[in-house]
N, C-alpha and C positions, 0 to 999 in steps of 0.2 A: 407760628406754624411748627417750629421745631419742638416746642414744649408739648404740643398736642400729639405729635408722633412719638415722642419719648414716653408719654403717659400711656398711649395706646399700645406701645410695644411691651409695656410692663404688665399687661393684663393677661390672665390665663384664658384658656379656651372657654371657661364658664363665665367670664366677665368679671371675676373678682380680681383684686390686686394680687400680684405675684408675691409670695412669701416663701423663701427658700426653706426655712425651718419647718413651716407647715407642710410644704410639699414633701420633704424628706420624712416627716412623721407620718403622713398619710401613706407613703410608699412602704414604710416599715410595718404599719398596721395592716395594709393590704397583703404584704408578703406573709406575715404571721398568720393571717386569716386563711390564706391559701394553703399554707403548711398544715394548719389545723384541719382543713377540709380533706386534704389528700393524705393525711398521716397514715391511715391504715394501708395505703398502697405503697408508701415510700419507706416504711420502717424496715430495717434489715432483719430483725428478729421479733418474735412475739414478746409482749411485755412480761410474761410470766415464765418464759423459758430460761433455764439456767444454762448459760452458754460458756461459762468460764469457771475453772476450778480455782483460779487465783482471785480470792475475794479482795475487794477494793483494788482491783487491778488497774494499772495505768493505761493510758491511751496506746493503742497499737492497731495493727492491721485487722480490720473487721470490727473493732470496738473503738469508735472515734472518741467517745467520752469515757471509755473505761467501763468498769463494772461496779456494782454496789456490793453490799456486805453479803448478799446471797449469790453473787456471781451472775446477776442479770444485766443485760445491756442497758446502759444509761441513756444512750441516744434514743432508743426506742421508747423508753419511759418518758423522756422529756417531750418528744414529739406527740405522743398520745396524751400527755398532760396538757398540751396546748389546746386540745379539743375541749377539755373541761374549763380551761381558762377563758377561751373565746365563747364557750357556751354552745358548741355544736353537738 
């Protein structure tokens, strides 16, 4: 009886056996997909706007990933690039 309970408690809500690595991977994929879907609403700047005069600027307030060689916000570009990667 103890083995049956142990086996039953290791099952997920869909009835498949519980796998920590698979669950974490599924959550990462779900999170990245949600970021890709809502990217136009959460980006701090437009992807083409030049927001900094310091080219290749480091991370600082307002520019979490810094800027590229034209002074554009890298975080906005990465989040919008997720849309193309996921295929949305």
